[in-house]
N, CA and C atoms as an extended XYZ file, in Angstrom:
357
Properties=species:S:1:pos:R:3:atomname:S:1:resname:S:1:resid:I:1 pbc="F F F"
N       -87.939       12.331      -72.687 N   GLN     1
C       -88.152       13.658      -72.825 CA  GLN     1
C       -87.268       14.151      -74.044 C   GLN     1
N       -87.433       15.115      -74.669 N   VAL     2
C       -86.646       15.814      -75.745 CA  VAL     2
C       -86.523       17.240      -75.555 C   VAL     2
N       -85.197       17.466      -75.803 N   GLN     3
C       -84.825       18.865      -75.697 CA  GLN     3
C       -84.428       19.373      -77.165 C   GLN     3
N       -85.121       20.677      -77.329 N   LEU     4
C       -84.832       21.403      -78.524 CA  LEU     4
C       -84.263       22.644      -78.307 C   LEU     4
N       -83.024       22.876      -79.214 N   VAL     5
C       -82.429       24.365      -79.009 CA  VAL     5
C       -82.347       24.770      -80.340 C   VAL     5
N       -82.969       25.976      -80.428 N   GLU     6
C       -82.748       26.852      -81.676 CA  GLU     6
C       -81.668       27.743      -81.508 C   GLU     6
N       -81.125       28.051      -82.683 N   SER     7
C       -80.019       29.150      -82.804 CA  SER     7
C       -79.887       29.755      -84.119 C   SER     7
N       -79.140       30.812      -84.205 N   GLY     8
C       -79.172       31.485      -85.678 CA  GLY     8
C       -79.792       32.665      -86.023 C   GLY     8
N       -80.807       32.891      -84.993 N   GLY     9
C       -81.425       34.313      -85.099 CA  GLY     9
C       -80.720       35.606      -84.990 C   GLY     9
N       -81.235       36.623      -85.463 N   GLY    10
C       -80.325       37.871      -85.292 CA  GLY    10
C       -81.100       39.006      -86.040 C   GLY    10
N       -80.341       40.051      -86.415 N   LEU    11
C       -80.769       41.161      -87.031 CA  LEU    11
C       -80.227       41.109      -88.257 C   LEU    11
N       -81.177       41.413      -89.349 N   VAL    12
C       -80.775       41.359      -90.797 CA  VAL    12
C       -81.510       42.415      -91.531 C   VAL    12
N       -80.760       42.974      -92.564 N   GLN    13
C       -81.736       43.907      -93.323 CA  GLN    13
C       -82.549       43.157      -94.341 C   GLN    13
N       -83.633       43.911      -94.716 N   ALA    14
C       -84.477       43.307      -95.802 CA  ALA    14
C       -83.677       42.897      -97.052 C   ALA    14
N       -83.865       41.640      -97.477 N   GLY    15
C       -83.267       41.102      -98.527 CA  GLY    15
C       -82.172       40.260      -98.159 C   GLY    15
N       -81.709       40.206      -96.866 N   GLY    16
C       -80.771       39.231      -96.316 CA  GLY    16
C       -81.265       37.996      -96.112 C   GLY    16
N       -80.251       37.273      -95.577 N   SER    17
C       -80.434       35.833      -95.381 CA  SER    17
C       -80.110       35.397      -93.855 C   SER    17
N       -80.712       34.449      -93.266 N   LEU    18
C       -80.220       33.765      -92.075 CA  LEU    18
C       -80.473       32.316      -92.206 C   LEU    18
N       -79.774       31.659      -91.491 N   ARG    19
C       -79.873       30.069      -91.405 CA  ARG    19
C       -80.186       29.850      -89.753 C   ARG    19
N       -81.405       29.237      -89.531 N   LEU    20
C       -81.636       28.809      -88.303 CA  LEU    20
C       -81.398       27.324      -87.987 C   LEU    20
N       -80.966       27.016      -86.813 N   SER    21
C       -80.767       25.674      -86.524 CA  SER    21
C       -81.517       25.061      -85.369 C   SER    21
N       -81.975       23.940      -85.370 N   CYS    22
C       -82.834       23.346      -84.319 CA  CYS    22
C       -82.170       22.099      -84.021 C   CYS    22
N       -81.417       21.980      -82.811 N   ALA    23
C       -80.791       20.600      -82.336 CA  ALA    23
C       -81.565       20.099      -81.381 C   ALA    23
N       -81.741       18.837      -81.567 N   ALA    24
C       -82.709       17.853      -80.900 CA  ALA    24
C       -81.722       16.885      -80.073 C   ALA    24
N       -82.234       16.711      -78.891 N   SER    25
C       -81.454       15.646      -77.964 CA  SER    25
C       -82.632       15.002      -77.091 C   SER    25
N       -82.093       13.877      -76.670 N   GLY    26
C       -82.982       12.997      -75.833 CA  GLY    26
C       -83.790       11.884      -76.215 C   GLY    26
N       -84.953       11.453      -76.065 N   SER    27
C       -85.697       10.339      -76.444 CA  SER    27
C       -86.334       10.652      -77.711 C   SER    27
N       -85.401       10.700      -79.001 N   ILE    28
C       -85.957       10.906      -80.096 CA  ILE    28
C       -86.031        9.732      -80.845 C   ILE    28
N       -87.404        9.343      -81.557 N   PHE    29
C       -87.675        8.355      -82.416 CA  PHE    29
C       -87.328        8.580      -83.938 C   PHE    29
N       -87.188        7.547      -84.549 N   SER    30
C       -86.527        7.863      -85.761 CA  SER    30
C       -87.753        8.300      -86.682 C   SER    30
N       -88.980        8.019      -86.399 N   ASP    31
C       -90.003        8.585      -87.248 CA  ASP    31
C       -90.570        9.786      -86.445 C   ASP    31
N       -90.246       10.962      -87.080 N   ASN    32
C       -90.664       12.153      -86.238 CA  ASN    32
C       -91.021       13.277      -87.372 C   ASN    32
N       -91.573       14.267      -86.987 N   ILE    33
C       -91.952       15.480      -87.896 CA  ILE    33
C       -91.173       16.824      -87.082 C   ILE    33
N       -90.467       17.490      -87.863 N   ILE    34
C       -89.878       18.763      -87.160 CA  ILE    34
C       -90.868       19.957      -87.999 C   ILE    34
N       -91.286       20.938      -87.119 N   THR    35
C       -91.977       22.007      -87.754 CA  THR    35
C       -91.337       23.318      -87.294 C   THR    35
N       -91.185       24.147      -88.201 N   TRP    36
C       -90.796       25.628      -87.748 CA  TRP    36
C       -91.949       26.522      -87.631 C   TRP    36
N       -92.084       26.959      -86.466 N   HIS    37
C       -93.227       28.109      -86.309 CA  HIS    37
C       -92.722       29.460      -86.031 C   HIS    37
N       -93.449       30.529      -86.292 N   ARG    38
C       -92.967       31.756      -85.755 CA  ARG    38
C       -94.290       32.551      -85.173 C   ARG    38
N       -93.894       33.460      -84.311 N   GLN    39
C       -94.963       34.389      -83.751 CA  GLN    39
C       -94.389       35.627      -83.620 C   GLN    39
N       -95.038       36.608      -84.256 N   ALA    40
C       -94.798       38.066      -84.157 CA  ALA    40
C       -95.517       38.687      -83.063 C   ALA    40
N       -95.094       39.879      -82.662 N   PRO    41
C       -95.830       40.543      -81.618 CA  PRO    41
C       -97.296       40.780      -82.002 C   PRO    41
N       -98.165       40.372      -80.964 N   GLY    42
C       -99.480       40.530      -81.327 CA  GLY    42
C      -100.158       39.642      -82.208 C   GLY    42
N       -99.534       38.596      -82.747 N   LYS    43
C      -100.067       37.597      -83.591 CA  LYS    43
C       -99.950       36.433      -83.097 C   LYS    43
N      -100.828       35.461      -83.714 N   GLU    44
C      -100.833       34.014      -83.202 CA  GLU    44
C       -99.615       33.413      -83.743 C   GLU    44
N       -99.100       32.296      -83.188 N   ARG    45
C       -98.193       31.432      -83.756 CA  ARG    45
C       -98.619       30.756      -85.064 C   ARG    45
N       -97.794       30.932      -86.082 N   GLU    46
C       -97.963       30.142      -87.278 CA  GLU    46
C       -96.955       29.261      -87.577 C   GLU    46
N       -97.261       28.129      -88.385 N   SER    47
C       -96.456       27.222      -89.010 CA  SER    47
C       -95.796       27.700      -90.122 C   SER    47
N       -94.712       27.760      -90.423 N   VAL    48
C       -93.960       28.199      -91.656 CA  VAL    48
C       -93.525       26.989      -92.560 C   VAL    48
N       -93.049       26.000      -91.955 N   ALA    49
C       -92.297       24.847      -92.692 CA  ALA    49
C       -92.209       23.636      -91.831 C   ALA    49
N       -92.433       22.544      -92.730 N   ILE    50
C       -92.414       21.208      -91.985 CA  ILE    50
C       -91.516       20.277      -92.715 C   ILE    50
N       -90.909       19.426      -92.093 N   ILE    51
C       -90.199       18.231      -92.667 CA  ILE    51
C       -90.413       16.879      -91.872 C   ILE    51
N       -90.768       15.927      -92.630 N   THR    52
C       -90.814       14.708      -92.065 CA  THR    52
C       -89.352       13.818      -91.968 C   THR    52
N       -89.235       12.894      -91.249 N   SER    53
C       -88.046       12.102      -91.067 CA  SER    53
C       -87.613       11.516      -92.556 C   SER    53
N       -88.544       11.450      -93.470 N   ALA    54
C       -88.210       10.911      -94.837 CA  ALA    54
C       -87.788       12.010      -95.616 C   ALA    54
N       -87.904       13.332      -95.082 N   GLY    55
C       -87.520       14.305      -95.878 CA  GLY    55
C       -88.542       15.044      -96.734 C   GLY    55
N       -89.745       14.711      -96.542 N   SER    56
C       -90.993       15.563      -97.232 CA  SER    56
C       -91.106       16.836      -96.559 C   SER    56
N       -91.210       17.830      -97.392 N   THR    57
C       -91.452       19.195      -96.966 CA  THR    57
C       -92.681       19.936      -97.423 C   THR    57
N       -93.099       20.901      -96.527 N   ASN    58
C       -94.239       21.675      -96.974 CA  ASN    58
C       -93.940       23.075      -96.375 C   ASN    58
N       -94.433       24.086      -97.030 N   TYR    59
C       -94.223       25.468      -96.576 CA  TYR    59
C       -95.540       26.371      -96.621 C   TYR    59
N       -95.642       27.202      -95.845 N   ALA    60
C       -96.712       28.233      -95.660 CA  ALA    60
C       -96.404       29.105      -97.038 C   ALA    60
N       -97.590       29.574      -97.703 N   ASP    61
C       -97.468       30.259      -98.721 CA  ASP    61
C       -96.791       31.601      -98.774 C   ASP    61
N       -96.758       32.274      -97.437 N   SER    62
C       -95.945       33.469      -97.287 CA  SER    62
C       -94.370       33.292      -97.322 C   SER    62
N       -94.000       31.944      -97.348 N   VAL    63
C       -92.484       31.806      -97.298 CA  VAL    63
C       -91.928       30.940      -98.416 C   VAL    63
N       -93.025       30.528      -99.179 N   LYS    64
C       -92.801       29.380     -100.231 CA  LYS    64
C       -91.761       30.219     -101.259 C   LYS    64
N       -90.651       29.667     -101.628 N   GLY    65
C       -89.736       29.954     -102.650 CA  GLY    65
C       -88.683       30.905     -101.882 C   GLY    65
N       -88.770       31.150     -100.683 N   ARG    66
C       -87.744       32.202      -99.956 CA  ARG    66
C       -87.093       31.214      -98.929 C   ARG    66
N       -87.946       30.245      -98.127 N   PHE    67
C       -87.304       29.427      -97.053 CA  PHE    67
C       -87.151       28.182      -97.458 C   PHE    67
N       -86.170       27.452      -97.098 N   THR    68
C       -85.911       25.994      -97.280 CA  THR    68
C       -85.508       25.377      -96.090 C   THR    68
N       -86.375       24.276      -95.748 N   ILE    69
C       -85.991       23.493      -94.450 CA  ILE    69
C       -85.377       22.175      -94.850 C   ILE    69
N       -84.364       21.804      -94.116 N   SER    70
C       -83.805       20.575      -94.267 CA  SER    70
C       -83.369       20.059      -92.944 C   SER    70
N       -82.805       18.741      -92.965 N   ARG    71
C       -82.416       18.091      -91.799 CA  ARG    71
C       -81.322       17.158      -91.824 C   ARG    71
N       -80.552       17.009      -90.831 N   ASP    72
C       -79.478       16.183      -90.812 CA  ASP    72
C       -79.667       15.224      -89.845 C   ASP    72
N       -80.253       14.102      -90.019 N   ASN    73
C       -80.782       13.072      -89.091 CA  ASN    73
C       -79.681       12.511      -88.365 C   ASN    73
N       -78.394       12.322      -88.778 N   ALA    74
C       -77.188       12.015      -88.124 CA  ALA    74
C       -76.830       12.873      -86.975 C   ALA    74
N       -77.240       14.133      -87.032 N   LYS    75
C       -76.899       15.056      -86.111 CA  LYS    75
C       -78.103       15.490      -85.488 C   LYS    75
N       -79.312       14.906      -85.688 N   ASN    76
C       -80.680       15.262      -85.119 CA  ASN    76
C       -80.816       16.801      -85.173 C   ASN    76
N       -80.580       17.410      -86.279 N   THR    77
C       -80.561       18.956      -86.365 CA  THR    77
C       -81.374       19.174      -87.581 C   THR    77
N       -82.331       19.940      -87.501 N   VAL    78
C       -82.880       20.730      -88.613 CA  VAL    78
C       -82.730       22.139      -88.874 C   VAL    78
N       -82.713       22.612      -90.144 N   TYR    79
C       -82.347       23.819      -90.539 CA  TYR    79
C       -83.374       24.614      -91.194 C   TYR    79
N       -83.448       25.889      -91.051 N   LEU    80
C       -84.401       26.659      -91.767 CA  LEU    80
C       -83.557       27.847      -92.639 C   LEU    80
N       -83.371       27.445      -93.807 N   ARG    81
C       -82.550       28.687      -94.630 CA  ARG    81
C       -83.482       29.688      -95.041 C   ARG    81
N       -83.567       30.923      -94.698 N   MET    82
C       -84.332       32.177      -94.930 CA  MET    82
C       -83.487       33.032      -95.891 C   MET    82
N       -84.041       33.182      -97.083 N   ASN    83
C       -83.420       34.136      -97.975 CA  ASN    83
C       -84.505       35.270      -98.282 C   ASN    83
N       -84.069       36.271      -98.954 N   SER    84
C       -84.923       37.426      -99.255 CA  SER    84
C       -85.771       37.713      -98.175 C   SER    84
N       -85.225       37.996      -97.046 N   LEU    85
C       -86.083       38.278      -95.926 CA  LEU    85
C       -86.800       39.650      -95.844 C   LEU    85
N       -87.900       39.558      -95.217 N   LYS    86
C       -88.772       40.817      -95.467 CA  LYS    86
C       -89.017       41.457      -93.975 C   LYS    86
N       -89.381       42.568      -93.687 N   PRO    87
C       -89.744       43.113      -92.393 CA  PRO    87
C       -90.897       42.272      -91.792 C   PRO    87
N       -91.808       41.745      -92.759 N   GLU    88
C       -92.833       41.003      -91.934 CA  GLU    88
C       -92.558       39.426      -91.629 C   GLU    88
N       -91.087       39.253      -91.729 N   ASP    89
C       -90.588       37.959      -91.297 CA  ASP    89
C       -90.179       38.021      -89.945 C   ASP    89
N       -90.257       39.347      -89.394 N   THR    90
C       -89.652       39.661      -88.065 CA  THR    90
C       -90.656       38.776      -86.856 C   THR    90
N       -90.196       37.890      -86.254 N   ALA    91
C       -90.842       37.191      -85.363 CA  ALA    91
C       -89.815       36.259      -84.342 C   ALA    91
N       -90.426       35.722      -83.495 N   VAL    92
C       -89.698       34.789      -82.700 CA  VAL    92
C       -89.935       33.316      -83.357 C   VAL    92
N       -88.791       32.773      -83.631 N   TYR    93
C       -89.118       31.214      -84.389 CA  TYR    93
C       -88.720       30.216      -83.544 C   TYR    93
N       -89.852       29.268      -83.594 N   TYR    94
C       -89.570       28.081      -82.795 CA  TYR    94
C       -89.586       26.855      -83.641 C   TYR    94
N       -88.799       25.909      -83.028 N   CYS    95
C       -88.948       24.435      -83.769 CA  CYS    95
C       -89.870       23.559      -82.798 C   CYS    95
N       -90.484       22.570      -83.471 N   ARG    96
C       -91.276       21.744      -82.527 CA  ARG    96
C       -91.060       20.384      -83.203 C   ARG    96
N       -91.009       19.447      -82.436 N   LEU    97
C       -90.809       18.033      -82.846 CA  LEU    97
C       -92.084       17.306      -82.246 C   LEU    97
N       -92.659       16.431      -83.199 N   THR    98
C       -93.794       15.684      -82.929 CA  THR    98
C       -93.447       14.222      -83.385 C   THR    98
N       -93.838       13.528      -82.245 N   GLN    99
C       -93.402       12.035      -82.531 CA  GLN    99
C       -94.640       11.151      -81.851 C   GLN    99
N       -94.793        9.802      -82.252 N   ARG   100
C       -95.792        9.012      -81.596 CA  ARG   100
C       -95.127        7.941      -80.641 C   ARG   100
N       -95.717        7.798      -79.687 N   LEU   101
C       -95.408        6.759      -78.545 CA  LEU   101
C       -96.718        5.923      -78.412 C   LEU   101
N       -96.764        4.644      -79.073 N   GLY   102
C       -97.946        4.099      -78.940 CA  GLY   102
C       -99.123        5.001      -79.647 C   GLY   102
N      -100.164        5.038      -78.816 N   VAL   103
C      -101.389        5.939      -79.287 CA  VAL   103
C      -101.114        7.300      -78.846 C   VAL   103
N      -100.229        7.664      -78.138 N   GLU   104
C       -99.790        9.017      -77.600 CA  GLU   104
C       -99.085        9.776      -78.594 C   GLU   104
N       -99.445       11.124      -78.847 N   THR   105
C       -98.695       11.996      -79.719 CA  THR   105
C       -97.981       12.963      -78.806 C   THR   105
N       -96.680       13.086      -78.938 N   GLN   106
C       -95.827       13.993      -78.089 CA  GLN   106
C       -95.358       15.215      -79.160 C   GLN   106
N       -95.435       16.390      -78.450 N   HIS   107
C       -94.885       17.582      -78.961 CA  HIS   107
C       -93.983       18.095      -77.974 C   HIS   107
N       -92.918       18.564      -78.525 N   TYR   108
C       -91.712       19.287      -77.881 CA  TYR   108
C       -91.538       20.574      -78.520 C   TYR   108
N       -91.248       21.664      -77.841 N   TRP   109
C       -90.908       23.008      -78.266 CA  TRP   109
C       -89.675       23.513      -77.820 C   TRP   109
N       -88.943       24.134      -78.606 N   GLY   110
C       -87.649       24.876      -78.244 CA  GLY   110
C       -87.986       26.103      -77.535 C   GLY   110
N       -86.979       26.921      -77.368 N   GLN   111
C       -87.172       28.147      -76.488 CA  GLN   111
C       -87.364       29.493      -77.321 C   GLN   111
N       -87.215       29.120      -78.684 N   GLY   112
C       -87.230       30.266      -79.751 CA  GLY   112
C       -86.064       30.987      -79.907 C   GLY   112
N       -85.882       31.547      -81.059 N   THR   113
C       -84.921       32.508      -81.361 CA  THR   113
C       -85.358       33.611      -82.168 C   THR   113
N       -84.861       34.841      -81.828 N   GLN   114
C       -85.534       35.998      -82.414 CA  GLN   114
C       -84.923       36.465      -83.763 C   GLN   114
N       -85.732       36.573      -84.722 N   VAL   115
C       -85.328       37.184      -86.000 CA  VAL   115
C       -85.822       38.699      -86.232 C   VAL   115
N       -84.986       39.529      -86.554 N   THR   116
C       -85.413       40.762      -86.750 CA  THR   116
C       -85.076       41.413      -87.999 C   THR   116
N       -85.994       41.677      -88.969 N   VAL   117
C       -85.590       42.080      -90.399 CA  VAL   117
C       -85.989       43.684      -90.411 C   VAL   117
N       -85.045       44.552      -90.607 N   SER   118
C       -85.078       45.827      -90.742 CA  SER   118
C       -85.119       46.270      -92.168 C   SER   118
N       -86.002       47.242      -92.306 N   SER   119
C       -86.433       47.684      -93.699 CA  SER   119
C       -85.399       48.773      -94.141 C   SER   119
């Protein structure tokens, strides 16, 4: 089993910044992918940033140039630095870890952290 704990959310004014953290513990394999997702009220959950264990990253167009995902493998922690925040970034942010165990793909989710951006 893997446990993920997000932190760092809060209330910020438009144009401000936040850094989210996702701390992982448990049976974590060295080869994994961490994805940050978000879900706004009344909307579907969407992926915003992804990072592989090798450090390759990709971003949704809506956050490209404003958000930066990074990871500290020694601490089993992934970060999401969010700059130039907009009211439309308001959502619950979740991290997800994906790893393979033989032919099985495992997904684990954190409990989420609320980000609210005021205009």
